[in-house]
N, CA and C atoms as a LAMMPS dump frame, in Angstrom:
ITEM: TIMESTEP
0
ITEM: NUMBER OF ATOMS
465
ITEM: BOX BOUNDS ff ff ff
-5.0000000000000000e+02 5.0000000000000000e+02
-5.0000000000000000e+02 5.0000000000000000e+02
-5.0000000000000000e+02 5.0000000000000000e+02
ITEM: ATOMS id mol type element x y z
1 1 1 N -319.921 -469.504 -8.519
2 1 2 C -318.63 -469.803 -8.668
3 1 3 C -318.11 -469.165 -9.781
4 2 1 N -318.773 -468.966 -10.854
5 2 2 C -318.486 -468.385 -12.106
6 2 3 C -318.123 -466.737 -11.767
7 3 1 N -319.029 -466.182 -10.965
8 3 2 C -318.702 -464.631 -10.555
9 3 3 C -317.453 -464.546 -9.81
10 4 1 N -317.229 -465.507 -8.929
11 4 2 C -315.822 -465.358 -8.194
12 4 3 C -314.617 -465.536 -9.084
13 5 1 N -314.594 -466.431 -9.984
14 5 2 C -313.656 -466.54 -11.111
15 5 3 C -313.516 -465.33 -11.973
16 6 1 N -314.677 -464.856 -12.147
17 6 2 C -314.696 -463.539 -13.033
18 6 3 C -314.198 -462.395 -12.275
19 7 1 N -314.502 -462.257 -11.151
20 7 2 C -313.856 -461.226 -10.19
21 7 3 C -312.386 -461.475 -10.148
22 8 1 N -311.881 -462.683 -9.786
23 8 2 C -310.442 -462.759 -9.789
24 8 3 C -309.636 -462.382 -11.151
25 9 1 N -310.296 -462.918 -12.151
26 9 2 C -309.601 -462.533 -13.45
27 9 3 C -309.749 -461.103 -13.757
28 10 1 N -310.843 -460.329 -13.255
29 10 2 C -310.93 -458.934 -13.56
30 10 3 C -309.569 -458.237 -12.719
31 11 1 N -309.642 -458.713 -11.459
32 11 2 C -308.563 -458.151 -10.602
33 11 3 C -307.318 -458.231 -11.149
34 12 1 N -306.878 -459.503 -11.727
35 12 2 C -305.722 -459.742 -12.36
36 12 3 C -305.422 -458.852 -13.621
37 13 1 N -306.393 -458.796 -14.418
38 13 2 C -306.246 -457.961 -15.6
39 13 3 C -306.242 -456.428 -15.242
40 14 1 N -306.771 -455.932 -14.323
41 14 2 C -306.803 -454.483 -13.756
42 14 3 C -305.201 -454.292 -13.223
43 15 1 N -304.81 -455.379 -12.466
44 15 2 C -303.615 -455.166 -11.918
45 15 3 C -302.361 -455.215 -13.022
46 16 1 N -302.595 -455.969 -14.015
47 16 2 C -301.607 -456.23 -15.061
48 16 3 C -301.551 -454.667 -15.954
49 17 1 N -302.884 -454.318 -16.129
50 17 2 C -302.878 -452.901 -16.883
51 17 3 C -302.234 -451.883 -15.943
52 18 1 N -302.489 -451.803 -14.717
53 18 2 C -302.085 -450.786 -13.789
54 18 3 C -300.399 -450.791 -13.692
55 19 1 N -300.076 -452.1 -13.742
56 19 2 C -298.588 -452.115 -13.571
57 19 3 C -297.898 -451.801 -14.922
58 20 1 N -298.552 -451.72 -16.088
59 20 2 C -298.006 -451.277 -17.37
60 20 3 C -297.732 -449.731 -17.284
61 21 1 N -298.707 -449.101 -16.593
62 21 2 C -298.487 -447.513 -16.405
63 21 3 C -297.678 -447.089 -15.103
64 22 1 N -297.756 -447.87 -14.211
65 22 2 C -297.135 -447.486 -12.824
66 22 3 C -296.172 -448.613 -12.326
67 23 1 N -295.338 -449.107 -13.114
68 23 2 C -294.42 -450.182 -12.754
69 23 3 C -293.397 -449.686 -11.652
70 24 1 N -293.162 -450.792 -10.773
71 24 2 C -292.109 -450.538 -9.829
72 24 3 C -291.574 -451.875 -9.447
73 25 1 N -290.424 -452.101 -9.05
74 25 2 C -289.837 -453.331 -8.539
75 25 3 C -288.986 -453.136 -7.357
76 26 1 N -289.06 -453.904 -6.486
77 26 2 C -288.296 -454.109 -5.21
78 26 3 C -286.904 -454.31 -5.496
79 27 1 N -285.976 -453.659 -4.951
80 27 2 C -284.505 -453.578 -4.971
81 27 3 C -283.87 -454.18 -3.656
82 28 1 N -282.855 -454.932 -3.64
83 28 2 C -282.198 -455.336 -2.48
84 28 3 C -280.876 -454.872 -2.528
85 29 1 N -280.443 -454.306 -1.415
86 29 2 C -279.029 -453.726 -1.254
87 29 3 C -278.269 -454.67 -0.355
88 30 1 N -277.267 -455.444 -0.756
89 30 2 C -276.562 -456.297 0.184
90 30 3 C -275.101 -455.672 0.518
91 31 1 N -274.562 -455.718 1.7
92 31 2 C -273.325 -455.167 2.091
93 31 3 C -272.521 -456.181 2.946
94 32 1 N -271.344 -456.169 2.656
95 32 2 C -270.357 -456.99 3.641
96 32 3 C -269.449 -455.976 4.432
97 33 1 N -270.043 -454.772 4.507
98 33 2 C -269.155 -453.649 5.325
99 33 3 C -269.443 -454.076 6.873
100 34 1 N -268.337 -453.914 7.404
101 34 2 C -268.381 -454.296 8.984
102 34 3 C -268.935 -453.024 9.809
103 35 1 N -268.724 -451.898 9.267
104 35 2 C -269.26 -450.591 9.797
105 35 3 C -270.3 -449.982 8.974
106 36 1 N -271.545 -449.921 9.413
107 36 2 C -272.726 -449.428 8.642
108 36 3 C -272.506 -447.862 8.527
109 37 1 N -272.96 -447.313 7.465
110 37 2 C -273.136 -445.883 7.338
111 37 3 C -274.469 -445.455 7.807
112 38 1 N -274.696 -444.436 8.283
113 38 2 C -276.05 -443.936 8.75
114 38 3 C -276.82 -443.877 7.507
115 39 1 N -278.076 -444.283 7.515
116 39 2 C -278.905 -444.33 6.573
117 39 3 C -279.831 -443.07 6.568
118 40 1 N -280.203 -442.372 5.583
119 40 2 C -281.153 -441.192 5.463
120 40 3 C -282.739 -441.629 5.983
121 41 1 N -283.365 -440.926 6.629
122 41 2 C -284.7 -441.269 6.926
123 41 3 C -285.458 -441.158 5.848
124 42 1 N -286.978 -441.779 5.804
125 42 2 C -287.765 -441.842 4.677
126 42 3 C -288.524 -440.323 4.606
127 43 1 N -288.252 -439.841 3.705
128 43 2 C -289.106 -438.516 3.536
129 43 3 C -289.904 -438.512 2.307
130 44 1 N -289.905 -439.478 1.365
131 44 2 C -290.742 -439.632 0.238
132 44 3 C -291.429 -441.035 0.399
133 45 1 N -292.603 -441.057 0.255
134 45 2 C -293.459 -442.352 0.199
135 45 3 C -293.698 -442.943 -1.142
136 46 1 N -293.749 -444.102 -1.275
137 46 2 C -294.174 -444.577 -2.674
138 46 3 C -295.349 -444.004 -3.237
139 47 1 N -296.298 -443.634 -2.463
140 47 2 C -297.578 -442.984 -2.915
141 47 3 C -297.268 -441.548 -3.484
142 48 1 N -296.157 -440.938 -3.212
143 48 2 C -295.704 -439.593 -3.683
144 48 3 C -295.012 -439.798 -5.06
145 49 1 N -294.764 -440.93 -5.642
146 49 2 C -293.924 -441.243 -6.848
147 49 3 C -294.886 -441.639 -7.891
148 50 1 N -294.787 -441.148 -9.088
149 50 2 C -295.407 -441.433 -10.35
150 50 3 C -294.378 -441.539 -11.504
151 51 1 N -294.28 -442.682 -11.848
152 51 2 C -293.264 -442.945 -12.966
153 51 3 C -294.025 -443.489 -14.174
154 52 1 N -294.002 -442.491 -15.121
155 52 2 C -294.642 -442.765 -16.49
156 52 3 C -293.572 -442.918 -17.443
157 53 1 N -294.006 -443.304 -18.777
158 53 2 C -293.079 -443.801 -19.707
159 53 3 C -292.299 -442.535 -20.139
160 54 1 N -292.682 -441.224 -19.865
161 54 2 C -291.802 -440.108 -20.492
162 54 3 C -291.484 -439.306 -19.287
163 55 1 N -291.824 -439.504 -18.198
164 55 2 C -291.43 -438.581 -16.91
165 55 3 C -291.636 -439.277 -15.684
166 56 1 N -291.095 -438.618 -14.754
167 56 2 C -291.153 -439.092 -13.316
168 56 3 C -291.724 -437.854 -12.554
169 57 1 N -292.514 -437.963 -11.625
170 57 2 C -293.323 -437.073 -10.94
171 57 3 C -293.056 -437.396 -9.302
172 58 1 N -292.563 -436.358 -8.533
173 58 2 C -292.448 -436.547 -7.245
174 58 3 C -293.476 -435.593 -6.605
175 59 1 N -294.555 -436.081 -5.935
176 59 2 C -295.612 -435.115 -5.496
177 59 3 C -295.268 -434.582 -4.102
178 60 1 N -294.419 -433.555 -3.754
179 60 2 C -293.962 -433.06 -2.658
180 60 3 C -293.797 -431.721 -2.862
181 61 1 N -294.21 -430.85 -1.793
182 61 2 C -293.96 -429.401 -1.8
183 61 3 C -292.696 -429.156 -1.452
184 62 1 N -292.206 -428.02 -1.689
185 62 2 C -290.801 -427.564 -1.17
186 62 3 C -289.675 -428.321 -1.903
187 63 1 N -289.736 -428.896 -3.138
188 63 2 C -288.864 -429.462 -3.749
189 63 3 C -287.874 -428.676 -4.479
190 64 1 N -286.492 -428.77 -4.283
191 64 2 C -285.418 -428.112 -4.972
192 64 3 C -284.341 -428.997 -5.585
193 65 1 N -283.633 -428.548 -6.494
194 65 2 C -282.507 -429.286 -7.012
195 65 3 C -281.417 -428.559 -7.138
196 66 1 N -280.352 -429.208 -7.087
197 66 2 C -278.909 -428.528 -7.077
198 66 3 C -277.841 -429.362 -7.919
199 67 1 N -276.87 -428.78 -8.522
200 67 2 C -275.756 -429.509 -9.193
201 67 3 C -274.754 -429.632 -8.194
202 68 1 N -274.245 -430.71 -7.905
203 68 2 C -273.06 -431.042 -6.985
204 68 3 C -271.708 -430.886 -7.566
205 69 1 N -271.118 -429.918 -6.963
206 69 2 C -269.535 -429.875 -7.265
207 69 3 C -268.722 -430.737 -6.479
208 70 1 N -268.056 -431.682 -7.027
209 70 2 C -267.388 -432.659 -6.257
210 70 3 C -266.129 -432.307 -5.496
211 71 1 N -266.109 -432.399 -4.304
212 71 2 C -264.867 -432.212 -3.393
213 71 3 C -264.444 -433.455 -2.694
214 72 1 N -265.082 -434.616 -3.154
215 72 2 C -264.764 -435.923 -2.594
216 72 3 C -265.232 -436.204 -1.235
217 73 1 N -265.676 -435.199 -0.641
218 73 2 C -265.981 -435.47 0.737
219 73 3 C -267.258 -436.437 1.051
220 74 1 N -268.097 -436.496 -0.053
221 74 2 C -269.223 -437.537 0.035
222 74 3 C -269.165 -438.842 -0.791
223 75 1 N -268.048 -438.925 -1.449
224 75 2 C -267.914 -440.246 -2.194
225 75 3 C -268.111 -441.326 -1.564
226 76 1 N -268.757 -442.528 -2.027
227 76 2 C -269.119 -442.539 -3.397
228 76 3 C -270.616 -442.094 -3.592
229 77 1 N -271.31 -441.589 -2.625
230 77 2 C -272.602 -441.219 -2.683
231 77 3 C -272.892 -439.977 -3.692
232 78 1 N -271.987 -439.053 -3.662
233 78 2 C -272.183 -437.8 -4.475
234 78 3 C -270.81 -437.626 -5.23
235 79 1 N -271.098 -437.578 -6.471
236 79 2 C -269.96 -437.49 -7.511
237 79 3 C -270.046 -436.14 -8.28
238 80 1 N -268.838 -435.663 -8.804
239 80 2 C -268.999 -434.42 -9.757
240 80 3 C -270.188 -434.556 -10.735
241 81 1 N -270.963 -433.41 -10.836
242 81 2 C -272.082 -433.137 -11.677
243 81 3 C -273.31 -433.904 -11.322
244 82 1 N -273.229 -434.622 -10.105
245 82 2 C -274.403 -435.249 -9.71
246 82 3 C -275.539 -434.287 -9.497
247 83 1 N -276.76 -434.623 -9.628
248 83 2 C -278.078 -433.622 -9.27
249 83 3 C -278.57 -434.063 -8.078
250 84 1 N -278.774 -433.258 -6.833
251 84 2 C -279.388 -433.679 -5.716
252 84 3 C -280.815 -433.066 -5.891
253 85 1 N -281.836 -433.931 -5.346
254 85 2 C -283.062 -433.49 -5.177
255 85 3 C -283.266 -433.362 -3.811
256 86 1 N -283.897 -432.207 -3.416
257 86 2 C -283.942 -431.89 -1.902
258 86 3 C -285.231 -431.395 -1.496
259 87 1 N -285.58 -431.617 -0.323
260 87 2 C -286.947 -430.996 0.371
261 87 3 C -286.25 -429.79 1.22
262 88 1 N -286.886 -428.668 1.008
263 88 2 C -286.766 -427.471 1.93
264 88 3 C -287.417 -427.767 3.061
265 89 1 N -286.752 -428.115 4.368
266 89 2 C -287.53 -428.33 5.46
267 89 3 C -288.155 -427.162 6.03
268 90 1 N -289.248 -427.38 6.651
269 90 2 C -289.981 -426.151 7.285
270 90 3 C -289.906 -426.264 8.807
271 91 1 N -289.315 -427.393 9.421
272 91 2 C -289.262 -427.313 10.805
273 91 3 C -288.218 -428.155 11.299
274 92 1 N -287.404 -427.945 12.396
275 92 2 C -286.239 -428.871 12.779
276 92 3 C -286.564 -430.204 12.758
277 93 1 N -287.658 -430.63 13.213
278 93 2 C -287.97 -431.967 13.422
279 93 3 C -288.022 -432.834 12.109
280 94 1 N -287.965 -432.277 11.115
281 94 2 C -287.889 -433.036 9.852
282 94 3 C -286.561 -433.582 9.61
283 95 1 N -285.48 -433.025 10.056
284 95 2 C -284.165 -433.485 9.984
285 95 3 C -283.798 -434.59 11.051
286 96 1 N -283.309 -435.527 10.69
287 96 2 C -282.803 -436.786 11.434
288 96 3 C -281.431 -437.238 11.208
289 97 1 N -280.94 -437.832 12.264
290 97 2 C -279.483 -438.377 12.131
291 97 3 C -279.436 -439.376 10.878
292 98 1 N -278.562 -439.296 10.078
293 98 2 C -278.364 -440.086 8.957
294 98 3 C -278.865 -439.2 7.626
295 99 1 N -279.696 -438.266 7.729
296 99 2 C -279.943 -437.558 6.727
297 99 3 C -278.775 -436.74 6.163
298 100 1 N -278.88 -436.742 4.82
299 100 2 C -277.742 -435.808 4.081
300 100 3 C -278.546 -434.381 3.762
301 101 1 N -277.858 -433.436 4.338
302 101 2 C -278.479 -431.986 4.315
303 101 3 C -277.384 -431.06 3.418
304 102 1 N -278.097 -430.012 2.873
305 102 2 C -277.309 -429.133 2.276
306 102 3 C -277.441 -427.904 3.252
307 103 1 N -276.288 -427.029 3.371
308 103 2 C -276.426 -425.887 4.335
309 103 3 C -275.266 -424.879 3.849
310 104 1 N -275.663 -423.691 4.396
311 104 2 C -274.695 -422.554 3.91
312 104 3 C -273.9 -422.36 5.087
313 105 1 N -272.523 -422.434 4.56
314 105 2 C -271.583 -422.209 5.656
315 105 3 C -270.581 -421.135 5.118
316 106 1 N -270.573 -419.979 5.634
317 106 2 C -269.827 -418.839 5.118
318 106 3 C -270.509 -418.543 3.728
319 107 1 N -269.782 -418.499 2.709
320 107 2 C -270.316 -418.238 1.41
321 107 3 C -270.601 -419.362 0.408
322 108 1 N -270.454 -420.734 0.976
323 108 2 C -270.625 -421.732 0.206
324 108 3 C -271.824 -422.753 0.709
325 109 1 N -272.239 -423.522 -0.028
326 109 2 C -273.412 -424.388 0.338
327 109 3 C -272.401 -425.944 0.392
328 110 1 N -272.681 -426.472 1.439
329 110 2 C -272.026 -427.864 1.764
330 110 3 C -273.071 -428.811 1.896
331 111 1 N -272.925 -430.11 1.301
332 111 2 C -273.712 -431.323 1.569
333 111 3 C -273.038 -432.343 2.189
334 112 1 N -273.35 -432.523 3.506
335 112 2 C -272.783 -433.495 4.394
336 112 3 C -273.854 -434.224 5.251
337 113 1 N -273.491 -435.351 5.752
338 113 2 C -274.568 -436.094 6.678
339 113 3 C -274.544 -435.765 8.066
340 114 1 N -275.863 -435.776 8.495
341 114 2 C -276.071 -435.294 9.923
342 114 3 C -275.656 -436.664 10.737
343 115 1 N -274.748 -436.518 11.71
344 115 2 C -274.335 -437.731 12.439
345 115 3 C -274.792 -437.474 14.015
346 116 1 N -275.105 -436.141 14.41
347 116 2 C -275.567 -435.971 15.597
348 116 3 C -276.571 -434.744 15.635
349 117 1 N -277.578 -434.834 16.496
350 117 2 C -278.349 -433.803 16.809
351 117 3 C -278.326 -433.37 18.332
352 118 1 N -278.087 -432.05 18.466
353 118 2 C -277.814 -431.701 20.073
354 118 3 C -278.65 -430.322 20.311
355 119 1 N -278.563 -429.924 21.413
356 119 2 C -279.276 -428.573 21.851
357 119 3 C -278.159 -427.837 22.695
358 120 1 N -278.194 -426.567 22.637
359 120 2 C -277.49 -425.738 23.476
360 120 3 C -278.148 -424.403 23.715
361 121 1 N -277.6 -423.469 24.414
362 121 2 C -278.441 -422.252 24.74
363 121 3 C -279.119 -421.586 23.529
364 122 1 N -278.45 -421.721 22.34
365 122 2 C -279.157 -421.049 21.191
366 122 3 C -280.242 -421.96 20.45
367 123 1 N -280.412 -423.201 20.894
368 123 2 C -281.218 -424.114 20.181
369 123 3 C -280.68 -425.335 19.819
370 124 1 N -281.447 -425.95 18.825
371 124 2 C -280.942 -427.186 18.153
372 124 3 C -279.987 -426.813 17.245
373 125 1 N -278.876 -427.716 17.233
374 125 2 C -277.775 -427.839 16.075
375 125 3 C -277.363 -429.152 15.688
376 126 1 N -276.832 -429.25 14.503
377 126 2 C -276.507 -430.465 13.883
378 126 3 C -274.991 -430.612 13.704
379 127 1 N -274.439 -431.724 13.996
380 127 2 C -273.094 -432.097 13.702
381 127 3 C -273.143 -432.817 12.453
382 128 1 N -272.302 -432.368 11.415
383 128 2 C -272.241 -433.117 10.22
384 128 3 C -270.867 -433.456 9.932
385 129 1 N -270.81 -434.323 8.882
386 129 2 C -269.518 -435.048 8.483
387 129 3 C -269.725 -435.605 7.047
388 130 1 N -268.751 -435.109 6.136
389 130 2 C -268.521 -435.872 4.916
390 130 3 C -268.35 -437.408 5.033
391 131 1 N -268.987 -438.147 4.353
392 131 2 C -268.724 -439.744 4.384
393 131 3 C -267.391 -440.105 4.324
394 132 1 N -266.692 -439.238 3.428
395 132 2 C -265.217 -439.779 2.969
396 132 3 C -264.255 -438.822 3.875
397 133 1 N -264.617 -437.975 4.832
398 133 2 C -263.97 -437.296 5.637
399 133 3 C -263.474 -438.059 6.815
400 134 1 N -262.135 -437.888 7.38
401 134 2 C -261.942 -438.559 8.456
402 134 3 C -262.42 -437.979 9.905
403 135 1 N -262.801 -436.699 9.674
404 135 2 C -263.132 -435.982 10.898
405 135 3 C -264.643 -435.323 10.919
406 136 1 N -265.19 -434.889 11.91
407 136 2 C -266.551 -434.288 11.65
408 136 3 C -266.221 -432.899 11.386
409 137 1 N -267.241 -432.171 10.875
410 137 2 C -267.118 -430.537 10.476
411 137 3 C -266.767 -430.069 11.693
412 138 1 N -266.076 -429.008 11.7
413 138 2 C -265.543 -428.28 13.007
414 138 3 C -266.596 -427.157 13.503
415 139 1 N -267.815 -427.185 13.18
416 139 2 C -268.741 -426.194 13.538
417 139 3 C -270.092 -426.843 13.685
418 140 1 N -270.956 -425.992 14.436
419 140 2 C -272.389 -426.391 14.549
420 140 3 C -273.112 -425.919 13.329
421 141 1 N -274.069 -426.48 12.976
422 141 2 C -274.947 -426.249 11.688
423 141 3 C -276.3 -425.921 12.341
424 142 1 N -276.715 -424.755 12.242
425 142 2 C -278.155 -424.27 12.703
426 142 3 C -279.269 -424.444 11.838
427 143 1 N -280.502 -424.772 12.194
428 143 2 C -281.578 -425.045 11.243
429 143 3 C -281.675 -423.714 10.183
430 144 1 N -281.515 -422.67 10.584
431 144 2 C -281.419 -421.434 9.679
432 144 3 C -280.348 -421.523 8.556
433 145 1 N -279.441 -422.363 8.671
434 145 2 C -278.432 -422.426 7.585
435 145 3 C -278.825 -423.545 6.788
436 146 1 N -279.687 -424.412 6.929
437 146 2 C -280.09 -425.529 6.271
438 146 3 C -280.916 -425.184 5.018
439 147 1 N -280.491 -425.541 3.881
440 147 2 C -281.244 -425.381 2.737
441 147 3 C -282.098 -426.589 2.026
442 148 1 N -281.534 -427.572 2.373
443 148 2 C -282.342 -428.829 1.83
444 148 3 C -282.041 -430.149 2.621
445 149 1 N -282.98 -431.065 2.582
446 149 2 C -282.626 -432.43 2.881
447 149 3 C -282.645 -433.325 1.575
448 150 1 N -281.387 -433.899 1.368
449 150 2 C -281.375 -434.673 0.114
450 150 3 C -282.36 -435.929 0.162
451 151 1 N -283.222 -436.128 -0.844
452 151 2 C -283.994 -437.041 -0.955
453 151 3 C -283.714 -438.034 -2.098
454 152 1 N -282.755 -437.449 -2.956
455 152 2 C -282.534 -438.307 -4.147
456 152 3 C -281.405 -437.788 -4.94
457 153 1 N -280.633 -438.611 -5.47
458 153 2 C -279.653 -438.214 -6.23
459 153 3 C -279.575 -438.819 -7.674
460 154 1 N -279.477 -437.993 -8.625
461 154 2 C -279.312 -438.362 -10.088
462 154 3 C -278.073 -438.337 -10.523
463 155 1 N -277.642 -439.407 -11.192
464 155 2 C -276.117 -439.525 -11.63
465 155 3 C -276.146 -439.372 -13.289
């Protein structure tokens, strides 16, 4: 009996010590919106995150970051001078409906949400839209244009 109590106390103490170094809390997001916005897919697992007292580490290959210039098309998600953390996708199947992607269009890089994925004679393409825009973007986005999938936004 004493061995079981000792084991339980040891587990509780180890859990407390581990919590001091790797703390995380569950957050709940509530909404009263009648029309839900498409949510991005999960590209980062909790096991990929290490939050220490002096830094945060995301253990993922192909991580890039970019500073956002605000055109108001993705407000309130992206604002002026936000920093986007992005994964450079290696294959088309990594991009899903609801993901926010950055892609090259002519001479600029655009960050908009994927609202459709389709196929034509040239292969897969994405239909995108700024969350704050009334219309979808007037062009097909090809995988070769995609620079990153937004996995995080720092304000």
